[in-house]
C-alpha positions as CSV (number, residue, x, y, z in Angstrom):
1,M,27.1,3.1,-0.5
2,L,26.0,5.7,-2.9
3,P,23.8,3.2,-5.6
4,Y,22.5,1.1,-2.0
5,T,21.4,5.0,-0.8
6,A,19.7,5.8,-4.4
7,A,18.0,2.7,-3.7
8,L,16.6,3.8,0.1
9,V,15.4,6.9,-1.0
10,L,14.1,5.8,-4.8
11,G,12.2,2.5,-2.9
12,T,10.8,5.4,0.0
13,V,9.5,7.8,-2.8
14,H,8.2,5.2,-5.2
15,A,5.9,4.3,-2.1
16,L,4.1,7.6,-2.3
17,E,2.5,7.0,-5.8
18,A,-1.2,7.8,-5.4
19,D,-1.8,4.1,-6.5
20,H,0.1,2.9,-3.6
21,M,-1.2,5.4,-1.0
22,A,-4.7,5.1,-2.1
23,A,-4.6,1.2,-1.7
24,V,-3.4,1.9,1.6
25,T,-5.6,4.5,2.8
26,S,-8.2,2.2,2.3
27,F,-7.3,0.0,4.5
28,A,-6.1,2.6,7.1
29,V,-10.0,4.1,7.5
30,R,-11.3,1.0,8.5
31,K,-8.7,0.9,12.0
32,P,-8.1,4.7,12.5
33,A,-5.2,4.6,14.8
34,P,-1.4,5.3,13.4
35,L,0.0,2.1,14.9
36,A,-2.9,0.0,13.1
37,A,-2.6,1.7,9.8
38,A,1.1,1.0,10.0
39,R,0.7,-2.4,10.3
40,F,-1.4,-2.3,7.2
41,G,0.7,-0.1,5.4
42,V,4.2,-2.5,6.3
43,Q,2.0,-5.6,5.2
44,W,1.4,-4.3,2.1
45,A,5.0,-3.0,1.2
46,F,6.0,-6.9,2.3
47,G,3.8,-8.3,-0.5
48,H,5.5,-5.5,-2.7
49,G,9.3,-6.2,-1.5
50,A,8.3,-9.7,-2.0
51,S,6.9,-9.7,-6.0
52,L,9.8,-6.9,-7.2
53,L,12.3,-9.2,-5.5
54,L,11.2,-12.1,-7.4
55,A,11.2,-10.5,-10.6
56,G,14.4,-9.0,-10.3
57,S,16.1,-12.2,-9.0
58,A,14.3,-13.8,-12.1
59,L,16.0,-11.2,-14.5
60,L,19.4,-11.7,-12.6
61,L,19.3,-15.4,-12.9
62,I,17.8,-16.5,-16.0
63,G,17.5,-13.2,-18.2
64,L,13.7,-13.4,-17.3
65,A,11.7,-10.1,-17.6
66,I,7.9,-9.3,-17.7
67,P,6.6,-8.7,-21.3
68,E,5.2,-5.3,-22.0
69,T,2.1,-6.5,-22.7
70,A,1.9,-8.4,-19.5
71,S,2.8,-5.5,-18.1
72,I,-0.2,-3.6,-19.6
73,W,-2.5,-5.8,-18.2
74,L,-1.3,-6.0,-14.7
75,D,-1.7,-2.1,-14.9
76,R,-5.4,-2.7,-15.8
77,L,-5.8,-5.3,-13.2
78,V,-4.3,-3.1,-10.6
79,A,-6.7,-0.6,-11.7
80,L,-9.6,-2.9,-11.4
81,V,-9.0,-4.0,-7.9
82,L,-8.5,-0.2,-6.9
83,V,-11.9,0.7,-7.9
84,G,-12.9,-2.6,-6.3
85,L,-11.3,-1.5,-3.1
86,G,-12.9,2.3,-3.6
87,V,-16.8,0.1,-3.8
88,W,-15.7,-1.7,-0.3
89,T,-14.1,1.6,1.4
90,L,-17.5,3.5,-0.1
91,R,-20.2,0.7,1.2
92,N,-18.5,0.1,4.4
93,A,-17.9,3.8,5.3
94,N,-22.1,4.1,5.6
95,R,-21.8,1.2,8.2
96,L,-19.5,2.8,10.0
97,R,-19.5,2.6,13.9
98,A,-16.9,4.6,16.8
99,H,-16.6,4.0,20.2
100,T,-14.2,5.2,22.4
101,H,-12.6,4.3,26.2
102,M,-10.2,5.1,28.2
103,H,-7.1,2.9,28.8
104,D,-3.9,4.1,30.7
105,G,-5.4,7.1,31.0
106,R,-5.2,8.0,27.3
107,T,-8.3,8.1,24.5
108,H,-8.6,5.0,22.5
109,V,-10.7,5.0,19.5
110,H,-12.6,2.3,17.8
111,L,-14.0,2.3,14.3
112,H,-15.4,-0.5,12.7
113,P,-18.1,-1.6,10.1
114,E,-21.8,-3.0,11.7
115,R,-20.7,-6.7,11.4
116,A,-16.9,-6.1,12.3
117,G,-16.8,-9.7,12.4
118,H,-16.0,-10.4,9.1
119,D,-12.8,-8.4,9.7
120,H,-10.3,-11.5,9.8
121,D,-11.7,-12.3,6.6
122,H,-9.5,-9.5,5.0
123,R,-6.2,-9.8,7.1
124,H,-4.2,-11.0,4.5
125,A,-5.5,-8.0,1.4
126,P,-2.8,-5.5,2.0
127,T,-0.2,-8.4,1.1
128,M,-2.2,-9.7,-1.9
129,V,-2.6,-6.0,-2.9
130,G,0.8,-5.0,-2.4
131,M,1.9,-8.3,-4.4
132,L,0.3,-6.8,-7.3
133,H,1.2,-3.4,-6.7
134,G,5.2,-4.6,-7.1
135,M,4.8,-7.3,-10.3
136,A,3.0,-4.4,-12.0
137,G,5.3,-1.5,-10.6
138,A,8.8,-4.1,-11.5
139,A,10.0,-1.4,-14.0
140,P,11.2,0.9,-11.4
141,A,13.6,-2.1,-9.7
142,I,14.1,-3.3,-12.6
143,A,15.6,0.2,-13.7
144,L,17.3,0.5,-10.5
145,L,19.6,-3.0,-11.3
146,N,21.2,-1.2,-14.3
147,I,21.6,2.2,-12.0
148,S,23.2,0.6,-9.8
149,G,25.9,-1.3,-12.2
150,A,25.2,-4.6,-10.1
151,N,28.3,-7.3,-11.1
152,S,26.7,-9.8,-9.6
153,V,23.8,-11.7,-8.3
154,L,23.7,-10.7,-4.7
155,Q,24.5,-7.1,-5.5
156,G,21.5,-6.8,-7.3
157,V,19.2,-8.8,-4.9
158,S,21.2,-6.5,-2.6
159,A,20.1,-3.5,-4.2
160,I,16.1,-4.7,-4.7
161,L,16.0,-5.5,-1.1
162,V,17.5,-2.1,-0.3
163,F,15.2,-0.4,-2.4
164,A,12.1,-2.7,-0.9
165,L,12.9,-1.2,2.7
166,G,13.0,2.1,1.3
167,T,9.4,1.5,0.3
168,A,8.5,-0.3,3.2
169,F,9.4,3.1,5.1
170,G,8.2,5.1,3.0
171,M,4.6,3.5,3.0
172,A,5.0,2.9,7.0
173,G,5.8,6.7,7.6
174,Y,2.7,7.6,5.2
175,A,0.2,5.0,7.0
176,L,1.0,6.4,10.1
177,F,-0.1,9.8,9.0
178,A,-3.1,8.3,7.4
179,G,-4.3,6.3,10.4
180,F,-3.5,9.7,12.4
181,I,-6.1,11.8,9.9
182,A,-9.0,9.2,10.2
183,G,-8.2,8.5,14.4
184,R,-8.8,12.6,14.4
185,A,-11.7,12.4,12.4
186,A,-13.4,9.8,14.7
187,L,-12.5,10.9,17.5
188,A,-14.0,14.2,16.4
189,S,-17.3,13.0,15.4
190,E,-18.4,9.3,13.6
191,K,-19.7,11.3,11.2
192,L,-17.1,13.0,10.4
193,A,-15.2,9.1,10.7
194,R,-17.8,8.1,7.7
195,A,-17.0,11.2,5.5
196,V,-13.1,10.1,5.8
197,G,-14.0,7.1,5.0
198,R,-16.4,8.0,2.1
199,F,-13.6,10.9,0.6
200,T,-10.9,8.1,0.5
201,G,-13.7,4.9,-0.9
202,I,-14.9,7.9,-4.0
203,G,-10.9,9.0,-4.5
204,T,-9.3,5.1,-5.1
205,I,-12.3,5.1,-7.3
206,I,-11.2,7.7,-9.4
207,I,-7.8,6.8,-9.2
208,G,-8.6,3.4,-10.2
209,I,-10.3,4.2,-13.4
210,Y,-7.8,6.7,-14.3
211,W,-5.3,4.3,-14.0
212,L,-7.5,2.4,-16.1
213,F,-7.8,4.3,-18.9
214,R,-4.3,6.5,-18.8
């Protein structure tokens, strides 16, 4: 059980890398509620896990690995996506509108851009970003195969699945926290909610630029 426990812990820690958190926060600030944000986190983790499983299975079955040059370009693509997410978040932060209503004795906050009808166009975006992160960050999972001492395809795939599960736990937990913070800001004032959105957008752009030139 030790290799699988290590895989779970490593996956959880892997979720909390700066570029991962920046991406999920960009989605979470659009719907500032813990459960809504957690759904974004799980969507991201699903895409991330699918990419890791694909890359790991290809290595186990046919010995195919992602070339170093491809990894470099994938990292740069992740960086550009982060910059794009940051610009998107910053742009939408200036159009955010917050309103509250009572339901079952609780105050619920809804925060959305003025043209909220376009939100459905981005419902798969967290999954797609997660898949890109998974391909760019496949190295930790591939290294995990050596650490776990997998003697069969089944053991190797199981180790990656546990790693992906840990990533999902870690990201869902972080997304809950991000959604809670954004929700409290929205409850306080629309102005503060916009400030949180702008801060998130600027921070995501900075992380993207750093990833691009590191």
